[in-house]
HTML snippet that shows the backbone in 3Dmol.js (N, CA, C, O; Angstrom):
<script src="https://3Dmol.org/build/3Dmol-min.js"></script>
<div id="view" style="width:600px;height:400px;position:relative"></div>
<script>
const pdb = `
ATOM      1  N   THR A   1       0.923  -1.146   0.012  1.00  0.00           N
ATOM      2  CA  THR A   1       0.032   0.095   0.209  1.00  0.00           C
ATOM      3  C   THR A   1       0.733   1.202  -0.030  1.00  0.00           C
ATOM      4  O   THR A   1       1.927   1.116  -0.318  1.00  0.00           O
ATOM      5  N   ALA A   2       0.135   2.327   0.048  1.00  0.00           N
ATOM      6  CA  ALA A   2       0.848   3.658  -0.498  1.00  0.00           C
ATOM      7  C   ALA A   2       1.333   3.998   1.033  1.00  0.00           C
ATOM      8  O   ALA A   2       2.226   4.836   1.155  1.00  0.00           O
ATOM      9  N   ALA A   3       0.848   3.456   2.066  1.00  0.00           N
ATOM     10  CA  ALA A   3       1.334   3.915   3.733  1.00  0.00           C
ATOM     11  C   ALA A   3       2.482   3.181   3.902  1.00  0.00           C
ATOM     12  O   ALA A   3       3.468   3.744   4.377  1.00  0.00           O
ATOM     13  N   VAL A   4       2.525   2.005   3.591  1.00  0.00           N
ATOM     14  CA  VAL A   4       3.928   1.057   3.678  1.00  0.00           C
ATOM     15  C   VAL A   4       5.026   1.807   3.017  1.00  0.00           C
ATOM     16  O   VAL A   4       6.005   2.164   3.672  1.00  0.00           O
ATOM     17  N   GLU A   5       4.884   2.115   1.492  1.00  0.00           N
ATOM     18  CA  GLU A   5       5.961   2.611   1.011  1.00  0.00           C
ATOM     19  C   GLU A   5       6.229   3.877   1.302  1.00  0.00           C
ATOM     20  O   GLU A   5       7.317   4.275   0.887  1.00  0.00           O
ATOM     21  N   ARG A   6       5.583   4.619   1.877  1.00  0.00           N
ATOM     22  CA  ARG A   6       6.103   5.980   2.384  1.00  0.00           C
ATOM     23  C   ARG A   6       6.828   5.608   3.589  1.00  0.00           C
ATOM     24  O   ARG A   6       7.819   6.289   3.852  1.00  0.00           O
ATOM     25  N   ALA A   7       6.466   4.496   4.500  1.00  0.00           N
ATOM     26  CA  ALA A   7       7.192   4.440   5.536  1.00  0.00           C
ATOM     27  C   ALA A   7       8.577   3.898   5.243  1.00  0.00           C
ATOM     28  O   ALA A   7       9.558   4.281   5.880  1.00  0.00           O
ATOM     29  N   PHE A   8       8.650   2.914   4.178  1.00  0.00           N
ATOM     30  CA  PHE A   8       9.988   2.857   3.684  1.00  0.00           C
ATOM     31  C   PHE A   8      10.884   3.459   3.193  1.00  0.00           C
ATOM     32  O   PHE A   8      12.079   3.169   3.231  1.00  0.00           O
ATOM     33  N   GLN A   9      10.216   4.638   2.529  1.00  0.00           N
ATOM     34  CA  GLN A   9      11.122   5.584   2.106  1.00  0.00           C
ATOM     35  C   GLN A   9      11.511   6.574   3.350  1.00  0.00           C
ATOM     36  O   GLN A   9      12.619   7.110   3.335  1.00  0.00           O
ATOM     37  N   ARG A  10      10.790   6.766   4.202  1.00  0.00           N
ATOM     38  CA  ARG A  10      11.081   7.476   5.513  1.00  0.00           C
ATOM     39  C   ARG A  10      12.467   6.786   6.245  1.00  0.00           C
ATOM     40  O   ARG A  10      13.357   7.410   6.822  1.00  0.00           O
ATOM     41  N   LEU A  11      12.380   5.382   6.054  1.00  0.00           N
ATOM     42  CA  LEU A  11      13.069   4.588   6.942  1.00  0.00           C
ATOM     43  C   LEU A  11      14.856   4.608   6.009  1.00  0.00           C
ATOM     44  O   LEU A  11      15.968   4.594   6.535  1.00  0.00           O
ATOM     45  N   ALA A  12      14.532   4.640   4.678  1.00  0.00           N
ATOM     46  CA  ALA A  12      15.665   4.754   3.903  1.00  0.00           C
ATOM     47  C   ALA A  12      16.324   6.217   4.035  1.00  0.00           C
ATOM     48  O   ALA A  12      17.539   6.399   3.954  1.00  0.00           O
ATOM     49  N   ALA A  13      15.413   7.203   4.240  1.00  0.00           N
ATOM     50  CA  ALA A  13      15.940   8.552   4.360  1.00  0.00           C
ATOM     51  C   ALA A  13      16.594   8.620   5.728  1.00  0.00           C
ATOM     52  O   ALA A  13      17.541   9.399   5.832  1.00  0.00           O
ATOM     53  N   PHE A  14      16.232   7.932   6.775  1.00  0.00           N
ATOM     54  CA  PHE A  14      16.805   8.026   7.891  1.00  0.00           C
ATOM     55  C   PHE A  14      18.454   7.034   8.038  1.00  0.00           C
ATOM     56  O   PHE A  14      19.351   7.166   8.870  1.00  0.00           O
ATOM     57  N   GLU A  15      18.358   6.230   7.065  1.00  0.00           N
ATOM     58  CA  GLU A  15      19.358   5.200   6.911  1.00  0.00           C
ATOM     59  C   GLU A  15      20.549   6.231   6.252  1.00  0.00           C
ATOM     60  O   GLU A  15      21.705   6.182   6.673  1.00  0.00           O
ATOM     61  N   GLN A  16      20.202   7.013   5.351  1.00  0.00           N
ATOM     62  CA  GLN A  16      21.232   7.794   4.451  1.00  0.00           C
ATOM     63  C   GLN A  16      21.487   9.025   5.500  1.00  0.00           C
ATOM     64  O   GLN A  16      22.537   9.630   5.280  1.00  0.00           O
ATOM     65  N   SER A  17      20.725   9.489   6.577  1.00  0.00           N
ATOM     66  CA  SER A  17      21.030  10.532   7.251  1.00  0.00           C
ATOM     67  C   SER A  17      20.855  10.393   8.682  1.00  0.00           C
ATOM     68  O   SER A  17      19.844  10.762   9.280  1.00  0.00           O
ATOM     69  N   PRO A  18      22.166   9.689   9.370  1.00  0.00           N
ATOM     70  CA  PRO A  18      21.920   9.646  10.594  1.00  0.00           C
ATOM     71  C   PRO A  18      21.832  11.003  11.687  1.00  0.00           C
ATOM     72  O   PRO A  18      21.449  10.861  12.848  1.00  0.00           O
ATOM     73  N   GLU A  19      22.188  12.127  11.197  1.00  0.00           N
ATOM     74  CA  GLU A  19      21.605  13.476  11.726  1.00  0.00           C
ATOM     75  C   GLU A  19      20.242  13.682  11.607  1.00  0.00           C
ATOM     76  O   GLU A  19      19.632  14.294  12.484  1.00  0.00           O
ATOM     77  N   ARG A  20      19.712  13.253  10.652  1.00  0.00           N
ATOM     78  CA  ARG A  20      18.024  13.525  10.714  1.00  0.00           C
ATOM     79  C   ARG A  20      17.436  12.536  11.544  1.00  0.00           C
ATOM     80  O   ARG A  20      16.508  12.928  12.252  1.00  0.00           O
ATOM     81  N   MET A  21      17.757  11.364  11.617  1.00  0.00           N
ATOM     82  CA  MET A  21      17.236  10.276  12.903  1.00  0.00           C
ATOM     83  C   MET A  21      17.702  10.790  14.252  1.00  0.00           C
ATOM     84  O   MET A  21      16.913  10.781  15.196  1.00  0.00           O
ATOM     85  N   ALA A  22      18.859  11.207  14.384  1.00  0.00           N
ATOM     86  CA  ALA A  22      19.239  11.865  15.557  1.00  0.00           C
ATOM     87  C   ALA A  22      18.060  13.133  15.925  1.00  0.00           C
ATOM     88  O   ALA A  22      17.325  13.049  16.909  1.00  0.00           O
ATOM     89  N   LYS A  23      18.034  14.053  15.165  1.00  0.00           N
ATOM     90  CA  LYS A  23      17.446  15.273  15.426  1.00  0.00           C
ATOM     91  C   LYS A  23      15.853  14.799  15.623  1.00  0.00           C
ATOM     92  O   LYS A  23      15.181  15.439  16.432  1.00  0.00           O
ATOM     93  N   SER A  24      15.353  13.894  15.031  1.00  0.00           N
ATOM     94  CA  SER A  24      13.877  13.607  15.086  1.00  0.00           C
ATOM     95  C   SER A  24      13.699  12.699  16.626  1.00  0.00           C
ATOM     96  O   SER A  24      12.668  12.762  17.295  1.00  0.00           O
ATOM     97  N   ALA A  25      14.824  11.926  16.987  1.00  0.00           N
ATOM     98  CA  ALA A  25      14.669  11.331  18.324  1.00  0.00           C
ATOM     99  C   ALA A  25      14.904  12.564  19.411  1.00  0.00           C
ATOM    100  O   ALA A  25      14.315  12.488  20.490  1.00  0.00           O
ATOM    101  N   MET A  26      15.657  13.563  19.164  1.00  0.00           N
ATOM    102  CA  MET A  26      15.835  14.569  19.973  1.00  0.00           C
ATOM    103  C   MET A  26      14.521  15.221  20.377  1.00  0.00           C
ATOM    104  O   MET A  26      14.044  15.389  21.500  1.00  0.00           O
ATOM    105  N   LYS A  27      13.959  15.614  18.913  1.00  0.00           N
ATOM    106  CA  LYS A  27      12.704  16.300  19.088  1.00  0.00           C
ATOM    107  C   LYS A  27      11.483  15.399  19.849  1.00  0.00           C
ATOM    108  O   LYS A  27      10.674  15.990  20.564  1.00  0.00           O
ATOM    109  N   ALA A  28      11.413  14.141  19.678  1.00  0.00           N
ATOM    110  CA  ALA A  28      10.469  13.520  20.594  1.00  0.00           C
ATOM    111  C   ALA A  28      10.813  13.358  21.816  1.00  0.00           C
ATOM    112  O   ALA A  28       9.891  13.411  22.630  1.00  0.00           O
ATOM    113  N   LEU A  29      12.185  13.117  22.332  1.00  0.00           N
ATOM    114  CA  LEU A  29      12.419  13.043  23.617  1.00  0.00           C
ATOM    115  C   LEU A  29      12.094  14.383  24.433  1.00  0.00           C
ATOM    116  O   LEU A  29      11.584  14.406  25.553  1.00  0.00           O
ATOM    117  N   PHE A  30      12.492  15.529  23.649  1.00  0.00           N
ATOM    118  CA  PHE A  30      12.171  16.809  24.173  1.00  0.00           C
ATOM    119  C   PHE A  30      10.729  17.117  24.447  1.00  0.00           C
ATOM    120  O   PHE A  30      10.446  17.796  25.433  1.00  0.00           O
ATOM    121  N   THR A  31       9.878  16.703  23.711  1.00  0.00           N
ATOM    122  CA  THR A  31       8.437  16.783  23.581  1.00  0.00           C
ATOM    123  C   THR A  31       7.952  15.984  24.635  1.00  0.00           C
ATOM    124  O   THR A  31       7.156  16.565  25.371  1.00  0.00           O
ATOM    125  N   PHE A  32       8.251  14.631  24.955  1.00  0.00           N
ATOM    126  CA  PHE A  32       7.741  14.067  25.945  1.00  0.00           C
ATOM    127  C   PHE A  32       8.473  14.539  27.388  1.00  0.00           C
ATOM    128  O   PHE A  32       7.956  14.480  28.504  1.00  0.00           O
ATOM    129  N   THR A  33       9.738  14.994  27.071  1.00  0.00           N
ATOM    130  CA  THR A  33       9.833  15.817  28.509  1.00  0.00           C
ATOM    131  C   THR A  33       8.889  16.881  28.997  1.00  0.00           C
ATOM    132  O   THR A  33       8.631  17.054  30.188  1.00  0.00           O
ATOM    133  N   LEU A  34       8.445  17.505  28.117  1.00  0.00           N
ATOM    134  CA  LEU A  34       7.730  18.874  28.546  1.00  0.00           C
ATOM    135  C   LEU A  34       6.403  18.144  28.657  1.00  0.00           C
ATOM    136  O   LEU A  34       5.701  18.628  29.544  1.00  0.00           O
ATOM    137  N   LEU A  35       5.772  16.963  27.916  1.00  0.00           N
ATOM    138  CA  LEU A  35       4.606  16.428  28.311  1.00  0.00           C
ATOM    139  C   LEU A  35       4.562  15.894  29.679  1.00  0.00           C
ATOM    140  O   LEU A  35       3.441  15.650  30.125  1.00  0.00           O
ATOM    141  N   GLU A  36       5.748  15.634  30.541  1.00  0.00           N
ATOM    142  CA  GLU A  36       5.773  15.365  31.652  1.00  0.00           C
ATOM    143  C   GLU A  36       5.872  16.500  32.839  1.00  0.00           C
ATOM    144  O   GLU A  36       5.226  16.641  33.877  1.00  0.00           O
ATOM    145  N   LYS A  37       6.906  17.220  32.277  1.00  0.00           N
ATOM    146  CA  LYS A  37       7.256  18.567  33.310  1.00  0.00           C
ATOM    147  C   LYS A  37       5.749  19.697  32.793  1.00  0.00           C
ATOM    148  O   LYS A  37       5.368  20.666  33.449  1.00  0.00           O
ATOM    149  N   ARG A  38       5.354  19.382  31.955  1.00  0.00           N
ATOM    150  CA  ARG A  38       4.247  20.749  31.758  1.00  0.00           C
ATOM    151  C   ARG A  38       4.873  22.124  30.972  1.00  0.00           C
ATOM    152  O   ARG A  38       4.454  22.776  30.016  1.00  0.00           O
ATOM    153  N   ARG A  39       5.855  22.226  31.676  1.00  0.00           N
ATOM    154  CA  ARG A  39       6.598  23.553  30.897  1.00  0.00           C
ATOM    155  C   ARG A  39       8.126  23.856  31.466  1.00  0.00           C
ATOM    156  O   ARG A  39       8.385  23.737  32.664  1.00  0.00           O
ATOM    157  N   MET A  40       8.832  24.148  30.760  1.00  0.00           N
ATOM    158  CA  MET A  40      10.342  24.708  31.144  1.00  0.00           C
ATOM    159  C   MET A  40      10.744  26.114  30.620  1.00  0.00           C
ATOM    160  O   MET A  40      10.663  26.423  29.431  1.00  0.00           O
ATOM    161  N   PRO A  41      11.129  26.839  31.484  1.00  0.00           N
ATOM    162  CA  PRO A  41      11.742  28.349  31.289  1.00  0.00           C
ATOM    163  C   PRO A  41      12.724  28.177  30.152  1.00  0.00           C
ATOM    164  O   PRO A  41      13.801  27.619  30.360  1.00  0.00           O
ATOM    165  N   ARG A  42      12.368  28.670  28.866  1.00  0.00           N
ATOM    166  CA  ARG A  42      13.096  28.905  27.742  1.00  0.00           C
ATOM    167  C   ARG A  42      14.554  29.191  28.053  1.00  0.00           C
ATOM    168  O   ARG A  42      15.441  28.744  27.326  1.00  0.00           O
ATOM    169  N   ALA A  43      14.824  29.959  29.163  1.00  0.00           N
ATOM    170  CA  ALA A  43      16.170  30.297  29.675  1.00  0.00           C
ATOM    171  C   ALA A  43      16.834  29.323  30.183  1.00  0.00           C
ATOM    172  O   ALA A  43      18.041  29.522  30.325  1.00  0.00           O
ATOM    173  N   GLU A  44      16.306  28.070  30.584  1.00  0.00           N
ATOM    174  CA  GLU A  44      16.730  26.695  31.034  1.00  0.00           C
ATOM    175  C   GLU A  44      17.423  25.601  30.175  1.00  0.00           C
ATOM    176  O   GLU A  44      18.289  24.818  30.564  1.00  0.00           O
ATOM    177  N   ILE A  45      16.854  25.698  28.875  1.00  0.00           N
ATOM    178  CA  ILE A  45      16.539  24.570  28.031  1.00  0.00           C
ATOM    179  C   ILE A  45      18.264  24.559  27.667  1.00  0.00           C
ATOM    180  O   ILE A  45      18.697  23.430  27.901  1.00  0.00           O
ATOM    181  N   ASP A  46      19.035  25.220  27.311  1.00  0.00           N
ATOM    182  CA  ASP A  46      20.384  25.199  27.058  1.00  0.00           C
ATOM    183  C   ASP A  46      21.188  24.473  28.194  1.00  0.00           C
ATOM    184  O   ASP A  46      22.073  23.639  28.001  1.00  0.00           O
ATOM    185  N   ASP A  47      20.847  24.814  29.116  1.00  0.00           N
ATOM    186  CA  ASP A  47      21.437  23.880  30.413  1.00  0.00           C
ATOM    187  C   ASP A  47      20.955  22.780  30.420  1.00  0.00           C
ATOM    188  O   ASP A  47      21.799  21.887  30.496  1.00  0.00           O
ATOM    189  N   TYR A  48      19.818  22.424  30.365  1.00  0.00           N
ATOM    190  CA  TYR A  48      18.987  21.300  30.297  1.00  0.00           C
ATOM    191  C   TYR A  48      19.787  20.393  29.349  1.00  0.00           C
ATOM    192  O   TYR A  48      20.488  19.477  29.780  1.00  0.00           O
ATOM    193  N   PHE A  49      19.637  20.726  27.831  1.00  0.00           N
ATOM    194  CA  PHE A  49      20.624  20.152  27.023  1.00  0.00           C
ATOM    195  C   PHE A  49      21.978  19.805  27.317  1.00  0.00           C
ATOM    196  O   PHE A  49      22.501  18.893  26.677  1.00  0.00           O
ATOM    197  N   THR A  50      22.586  20.390  28.166  1.00  0.00           N
ATOM    198  CA  THR A  50      23.963  20.337  28.396  1.00  0.00           C
ATOM    199  C   THR A  50      24.061  19.310  29.453  1.00  0.00           C
ATOM    200  O   THR A  50      24.913  18.435  29.296  1.00  0.00           O
ATOM    201  N   GLN A  51      23.316  19.287  30.506  1.00  0.00           N
ATOM    202  CA  GLN A  51      23.148  18.589  31.708  1.00  0.00           C
ATOM    203  C   GLN A  51      22.674  17.051  31.466  1.00  0.00           C
ATOM    204  O   GLN A  51      23.113  16.117  32.137  1.00  0.00           O
ATOM    205  N   VAL A  52      21.811  16.924  30.518  1.00  0.00           N
ATOM    206  CA  VAL A  52      21.221  15.658  30.242  1.00  0.00           C
ATOM    207  C   VAL A  52      21.863  15.003  29.254  1.00  0.00           C
ATOM    208  O   VAL A  52      22.034  15.512  28.146  1.00  0.00           O
ATOM    209  N   ALA A  53      22.253  13.876  29.561  1.00  0.00           N
ATOM    210  CA  ALA A  53      23.519  13.243  28.788  1.00  0.00           C
ATOM    211  C   ALA A  53      23.012  12.682  27.170  1.00  0.00           C
ATOM    212  O   ALA A  53      23.719  12.758  26.165  1.00  0.00           O
ATOM    213  N   ILE A  54      21.831  12.202  27.221  1.00  0.00           N
ATOM    214  CA  ILE A  54      21.420  12.021  25.666  1.00  0.00           C
ATOM    215  C   ILE A  54      21.500  13.173  24.492  1.00  0.00           C
ATOM    216  O   ILE A  54      21.818  13.088  23.306  1.00  0.00           O
ATOM    217  N   PHE A  55      21.081  14.289  25.311  1.00  0.00           N
ATOM    218  CA  PHE A  55      21.139  15.390  24.323  1.00  0.00           C
ATOM    219  C   PHE A  55      22.424  16.054  24.409  1.00  0.00           C
ATOM    220  O   PHE A  55      22.767  16.861  23.546  1.00  0.00           O
ATOM    221  N   ARG A  56      23.118  15.774  25.353  1.00  0.00           N
ATOM    222  CA  ARG A  56      24.602  16.515  25.126  1.00  0.00           C
ATOM    223  C   ARG A  56      25.518  15.524  24.163  1.00  0.00           C
ATOM    224  O   ARG A  56      26.311  15.888  23.295  1.00  0.00           O
ATOM    225  N   ASP A  57      25.183  14.149  24.565  1.00  0.00           N
ATOM    226  CA  ASP A  57      26.169  13.136  23.746  1.00  0.00           C
ATOM    227  C   ASP A  57      25.636  13.485  22.126  1.00  0.00           C
ATOM    228  O   ASP A  57      26.441  13.942  21.315  1.00  0.00           O
ATOM    229  N   VAL A  58      24.153  13.212  21.741  1.00  0.00           N
ATOM    230  CA  VAL A  58      23.927  13.373  20.524  1.00  0.00           C
ATOM    231  C   VAL A  58      24.295  14.457  19.954  1.00  0.00           C
ATOM    232  O   VAL A  58      24.588  14.465  18.759  1.00  0.00           O
ATOM    233  N   SER A  59      24.345  15.677  20.806  1.00  0.00           N
ATOM    234  CA  SER A  59      24.678  16.953  19.905  1.00  0.00           C
ATOM    235  C   SER A  59      26.074  16.861  19.684  1.00  0.00           C
ATOM    236  O   SER A  59      26.402  17.411  18.632  1.00  0.00           O
ATOM    237  N   GLN A  60      27.210  16.240  20.458  1.00  0.00           N
ATOM    238  CA  GLN A  60      28.394  16.334  20.140  1.00  0.00           C
ATOM    239  C   GLN A  60      28.680  15.350  19.110  1.00  0.00           C
ATOM    240  O   GLN A  60      29.415  15.658  18.172  1.00  0.00           O
ATOM    241  N   ARG A  61      28.183  14.235  19.198  1.00  0.00           N
ATOM    242  CA  ARG A  61      28.367  13.034  18.341  1.00  0.00           C
ATOM    243  C   ARG A  61      27.918  13.052  16.651  1.00  0.00           C
ATOM    244  O   ARG A  61      28.649  12.716  15.719  1.00  0.00           O
ATOM    245  N   PHE A  62      26.508  13.543  16.564  1.00  0.00           N
ATOM    246  CA  PHE A  62      25.844  13.632  15.564  1.00  0.00           C
ATOM    247  C   PHE A  62      26.094  14.891  14.783  1.00  0.00           C
ATOM    248  O   PHE A  62      26.116  14.923  13.552  1.00  0.00           O
ATOM    249  N   PHE A  63      26.289  15.971  15.603  1.00  0.00           N
ATOM    250  CA  PHE A  63      26.547  17.258  15.023  1.00  0.00           C
ATOM    251  C   PHE A  63      27.663  18.221  14.779  1.00  0.00           C
ATOM    252  O   PHE A  63      27.969  19.115  13.990  1.00  0.00           O
ATOM    253  N   GLY A  64      28.202  17.505  16.014  1.00  0.00           N
ATOM    254  CA  GLY A  64      29.619  18.171  16.053  1.00  0.00           C
ATOM    255  C   GLY A  64      29.574  19.598  16.792  1.00  0.00           C
ATOM    256  O   GLY A  64      30.501  20.407  16.837  1.00  0.00           O
ATOM    257  N   LYS A  65      28.286  19.733  17.365  1.00  0.00           N
ATOM    258  CA  LYS A  65      28.207  21.382  18.163  1.00  0.00           C
ATOM    259  C   LYS A  65      27.617  21.315  19.572  1.00  0.00           C
ATOM    260  O   LYS A  65      26.915  20.404  20.013  1.00  0.00           O
ATOM    261  N   GLU A  66      27.959  22.279  20.127  1.00  0.00           N
ATOM    262  CA  GLU A  66      27.599  22.323  21.449  1.00  0.00           C
ATOM    263  C   GLU A  66      26.230  22.263  21.493  1.00  0.00           C
ATOM    264  O   GLU A  66      25.583  22.609  20.504  1.00  0.00           O
ATOM    265  N   PRO A  67      25.581  21.794  22.698  1.00  0.00           N
ATOM    266  CA  PRO A  67      24.038  21.259  23.008  1.00  0.00           C
ATOM    267  C   PRO A  67      23.394  22.543  22.782  1.00  0.00           C
ATOM    268  O   PRO A  67      22.446  22.553  21.996  1.00  0.00           O
ATOM    269  N   ALA A  68      23.770  23.682  23.367  1.00  0.00           N
ATOM    270  CA  ALA A  68      22.718  24.685  23.040  1.00  0.00           C
ATOM    271  C   ALA A  68      22.351  25.360  21.742  1.00  0.00           C
ATOM    272  O   ALA A  68      21.373  26.062  21.486  1.00  0.00           O
ATOM    273  N   ALA A  69      23.440  24.956  20.922  1.00  0.00           N
ATOM    274  CA  ALA A  69      23.274  25.171  19.470  1.00  0.00           C
ATOM    275  C   ALA A  69      22.136  24.038  18.923  1.00  0.00           C
ATOM    276  O   ALA A  69      21.279  24.376  18.106  1.00  0.00           O
ATOM    277  N   VAL A  70      22.199  22.963  19.341  1.00  0.00           N
ATOM    278  CA  VAL A  70      21.435  21.794  18.693  1.00  0.00           C
ATOM    279  C   VAL A  70      19.846  22.260  19.644  1.00  0.00           C
ATOM    280  O   VAL A  70      18.819  22.359  18.973  1.00  0.00           O
ATOM    281  N   ALA A  71      19.794  22.440  20.721  1.00  0.00           N
ATOM    282  CA  ALA A  71      18.593  22.970  21.395  1.00  0.00           C
ATOM    283  C   ALA A  71      17.882  23.955  20.781  1.00  0.00           C
ATOM    284  O   ALA A  71      16.654  23.879  20.740  1.00  0.00           O
ATOM    285  N   ALA A  72      18.592  25.052  20.200  1.00  0.00           N
ATOM    286  CA  ALA A  72      18.089  26.007  19.304  1.00  0.00           C
ATOM    287  C   ALA A  72      17.286  25.296  18.221  1.00  0.00           C
ATOM    288  O   ALA A  72      16.058  25.293  18.134  1.00  0.00           O
ATOM    289  N   LEU A  73      18.163  24.689  17.400  1.00  0.00           N
ATOM    290  CA  LEU A  73      17.479  24.141  16.301  1.00  0.00           C
ATOM    291  C   LEU A  73      16.366  23.139  16.535  1.00  0.00           C
ATOM    292  O   LEU A  73      15.418  23.001  15.761  1.00  0.00           O
ATOM    293  N   VAL A  74      16.526  22.504  17.561  1.00  0.00           N
ATOM    294  CA  VAL A  74      15.188  21.166  18.105  1.00  0.00           C
ATOM    295  C   VAL A  74      14.219  22.309  18.469  1.00  0.00           C
ATOM    296  O   VAL A  74      13.323  22.351  17.626  1.00  0.00           O
ATOM    297  N   ILE A  75      14.078  23.240  19.410  1.00  0.00           N
ATOM    298  CA  ILE A  75      13.152  24.103  19.985  1.00  0.00           C
ATOM    299  C   ILE A  75      12.510  24.799  18.684  1.00  0.00           C
ATOM    300  O   ILE A  75      11.288  24.863  18.548  1.00  0.00           O
ATOM    301  N   GLY A  76      13.369  25.291  17.784  1.00  0.00           N
ATOM    302  CA  GLY A  76      12.806  26.198  16.729  1.00  0.00           C
ATOM    303  C   GLY A  76      12.022  25.480  15.843  1.00  0.00           C
ATOM    304  O   GLY A  76      10.998  25.944  15.343  1.00  0.00           O
ATOM    305  N   GLU A  77      12.527  24.175  15.586  1.00  0.00           N
ATOM    306  CA  GLU A  77      11.458  23.219  14.472  1.00  0.00           C
ATOM    307  C   GLU A  77      10.318  22.883  15.221  1.00  0.00           C
ATOM    308  O   GLU A  77       9.294  22.658  14.575  1.00  0.00           O
ATOM    309  N   LEU A  78      10.268  22.787  16.657  1.00  0.00           N
ATOM    310  CA  LEU A  78       9.077  22.227  17.248  1.00  0.00           C
ATOM    311  C   LEU A  78       8.138  23.418  17.353  1.00  0.00           C
ATOM    312  O   LEU A  78       6.953  23.329  17.030  1.00  0.00           O
ATOM    313  N   LEU A  79       8.577  24.303  17.717  1.00  0.00           N
ATOM    314  CA  LEU A  79       7.839  25.672  17.693  1.00  0.00           C
ATOM    315  C   LEU A  79       7.035  25.944  16.256  1.00  0.00           C
ATOM    316  O   LEU A  79       5.829  26.061  16.043  1.00  0.00           O
ATOM    317  N   LYS A  80       8.032  25.992  15.471  1.00  0.00           N
ATOM    318  CA  LYS A  80       7.641  26.106  14.063  1.00  0.00           C
ATOM    319  C   LYS A  80       6.600  25.123  13.500  1.00  0.00           C
ATOM    320  O   LYS A  80       5.779  25.490  12.659  1.00  0.00           O
ATOM    321  N   ALA A  81       6.646  23.930  13.955  1.00  0.00           N
ATOM    322  CA  ALA A  81       5.674  22.827  13.606  1.00  0.00           C
ATOM    323  C   ALA A  81       4.429  22.769  14.515  1.00  0.00           C
ATOM    324  O   ALA A  81       3.581  21.948  14.164  1.00  0.00           O
ATOM    325  N   GLY A  82       4.140  23.579  15.750  1.00  0.00           N
ATOM    326  CA  GLY A  82       3.408  23.958  16.474  1.00  0.00           C
ATOM    327  C   GLY A  82       2.957  22.649  17.489  1.00  0.00           C
ATOM    328  O   GLY A  82       1.847  22.418  17.968  1.00  0.00           O
ATOM    329  N   VAL A  83       4.320  21.831  17.645  1.00  0.00           N
ATOM    330  CA  VAL A  83       4.106  21.133  18.630  1.00  0.00           C
ATOM    331  C   VAL A  83       4.397  21.568  19.783  1.00  0.00           C
ATOM    332  O   VAL A  83       4.042  20.904  20.757  1.00  0.00           O
ATOM    333  N   LEU A  84       5.080  22.730  19.951  1.00  0.00           N
ATOM    334  CA  LEU A  84       5.401  23.350  21.322  1.00  0.00           C
ATOM    335  C   LEU A  84       4.858  24.979  20.955  1.00  0.00           C
ATOM    336  O   LEU A  84       4.742  25.560  19.876  1.00  0.00           O
ATOM    337  N   ALA A  85       4.622  25.359  22.195  1.00  0.00           N
ATOM    338  CA  ALA A  85       4.219  26.738  22.169  1.00  0.00           C
ATOM    339  C   ALA A  85       5.237  27.789  23.320  1.00  0.00           C
ATOM    340  O   ALA A  85       5.905  27.294  24.228  1.00  0.00           O
ATOM    341  N   GLU A  86       5.169  29.159  23.057  1.00  0.00           N
ATOM    342  CA  GLU A  86       5.996  29.865  24.222  1.00  0.00           C
ATOM    343  C   GLU A  86       4.914  30.702  24.841  1.00  0.00           C
ATOM    344  O   GLU A  86       4.178  31.466  24.217  1.00  0.00           O
ATOM    345  N   GLN A  87       4.894  30.470  26.182  1.00  0.00           N
ATOM    346  CA  GLN A  87       3.897  31.279  26.996  1.00  0.00           C
ATOM    347  C   GLN A  87       4.743  31.774  28.142  1.00  0.00           C
ATOM    348  O   GLN A  87       5.440  31.111  28.910  1.00  0.00           O
ATOM    349  N   ASP A  88       4.549  33.010  28.101  1.00  0.00           N
ATOM    350  CA  ASP A  88       5.176  33.827  29.262  1.00  0.00           C
ATOM    351  C   ASP A  88       6.821  33.455  29.662  1.00  0.00           C
ATOM    352  O   ASP A  88       7.299  33.385  30.795  1.00  0.00           O
ATOM    353  N   GLY A  89       7.474  33.253  28.419  1.00  0.00           N
ATOM    354  CA  GLY A  89       8.762  32.957  28.735  1.00  0.00           C
ATOM    355  C   GLY A  89       9.183  31.600  28.986  1.00  0.00           C
ATOM    356  O   GLY A  89      10.369  31.315  29.151  1.00  0.00           O
ATOM    357  N   ASP A  90       8.141  30.658  29.024  1.00  0.00           N
ATOM    358  CA  ASP A  90       8.350  29.402  29.127  1.00  0.00           C
ATOM    359  C   ASP A  90       8.071  28.745  27.727  1.00  0.00           C
ATOM    360  O   ASP A  90       7.612  29.279  26.718  1.00  0.00           O
ATOM    361  N   ILE A  91       8.477  27.416  27.936  1.00  0.00           N
ATOM    362  CA  ILE A  91       8.139  26.786  26.454  1.00  0.00           C
ATOM    363  C   ILE A  91       7.135  25.655  26.858  1.00  0.00           C
ATOM    364  O   ILE A  91       7.383  25.085  27.921  1.00  0.00           O
ATOM    365  N   VAL A  92       6.209  25.319  26.264  1.00  0.00           N
ATOM    366  CA  VAL A  92       5.000  24.185  26.533  1.00  0.00           C
ATOM    367  C   VAL A  92       4.862  23.332  25.420  1.00  0.00           C
ATOM    368  O   VAL A  92       5.088  23.693  24.265  1.00  0.00           O
ATOM    369  N   ALA A  93       4.414  21.964  25.824  1.00  0.00           N
ATOM    370  CA  ALA A  93       4.085  21.174  24.883  1.00  0.00           C
ATOM    371  C   ALA A  93       2.440  21.441  24.429  1.00  0.00           C
ATOM    372  O   ALA A  93       1.526  21.371  25.251  1.00  0.00           O
ATOM    373  N   ARG A  94       2.266  21.709  23.199  1.00  0.00           N
ATOM    374  CA  ARG A  94       0.682  21.970  22.714  1.00  0.00           C
ATOM    375  C   ARG A  94      -0.084  20.934  23.377  1.00  0.00           C
ATOM    376  O   ARG A  94       0.233  19.748  23.283  1.00  0.00           O
ATOM    377  N   GLY A  95      -1.148  21.368  24.088  1.00  0.00           N
ATOM    378  CA  GLY A  95      -2.302  20.062  24.531  1.00  0.00           C
ATOM    379  C   GLY A  95      -2.188  19.818  25.795  1.00  0.00           C
ATOM    380  O   GLY A  95      -2.957  19.041  26.362  1.00  0.00           O
ATOM    381  N   SER A  96      -1.004  20.581  26.543  1.00  0.00           N
ATOM    382  CA  SER A  96      -0.552  20.022  27.820  1.00  0.00           C
ATOM    383  C   SER A  96      -1.326  21.078  28.799  1.00  0.00           C
ATOM    384  O   SER A  96      -1.222  20.977  30.021  1.00  0.00           O
TER     385      SER A  96
END
`;
const viewer = $3Dmol.createViewer("view");
viewer.addModel(pdb, "pdb");
viewer.setStyle({}, {cartoon: {color: "spectrum"}});
viewer.zoomTo();
viewer.render();
</script>
């Protein structure tokens, strides 16, 4: 079916770009973090990405960047996609 074909195409794209897969995983992990915590001050996100091993290690291994730079990329994409929102200086998951 068309859905299965699209799934295989996405899988192939991830295999070709480990960075894409890593970014997708980081977006999912951060979204679930916010679903649990409800909100996080935007000013604390850089420190969070630096202190939490998976965010820090993936930032350095797959992107060769400091966690704060990758945090900006991840948060920016999630805000643009409407998954997250900014309220009173905090980042929140939509629907939480």
